[in-house]
N, C-alpha and C positions, 0 to 999 in steps of 0.2 A: 655711289659706290665710294668707300673710303680705302685707305691703304690698309693692307693686311699686314701681319708680322712676317718678318723674313723667315725663310724656311731654316730649320736646324739639321744640320748633317746627321745628327744622331737618331732622327726620326725616319730615315730612309734605309732601305736594306742594301742599296748598291749606289756607287758614285754617280752612275748614269741617272738614276732617279732623282737624286739630290741635284745634280747639274740641270736636269730638265726642270725641276720645281724652281730652282734659283732663277733660270733664264725666264721662266714665266713670271716670277716676282718682278723682276727688273723691268720686264715690258709693261706690266700693270703700273709699277711705280712711276716709269717715265711718261706713261700715257696720262696719268693723274697730274703728277709735279709739274710737267711742262705744258699743261694746256694753256693757251693764251688768256682764257678768262680768269685764270688763277693768278695772273699778274698785273691785272688792269689797276692802275692807280697804287701800285705796290711802291712801298717806300722802305728801303732797307736801313734798319736802325743800327746794325751792327756790321762791322767791318774790321778786319785785322788791323789795318792802318789806324783806324779811329780808336781801337781798343788799346794799341800800343801808345798812342798820343794820351789817352785818358789814364792810362798806367803810369806814364811820366808825370803827368799832372798831379795824380794822387801821391806819387813819390816826392814830387817838389812840395806839396801842400802838407805832408806829413808833419814837418815841424811847426805848423802853424796851429794855434790854438784858437778856435772859434768860441765866442760866448754862447 
């Protein structure tokens, strides 16, 4: 079972139908995304702090001319 697309409000007749579909979507999403087997040996390669440090490094290295 994979993730489905999130429901679009325009596709539903009423707010109640949309809200029910959205709730069901998030239940399914959480059941898949937060399964423990999906995080075994997980290594996060991106983090905001790391991205900011990398951006500062790029800014500092901008003046350098590498061969």
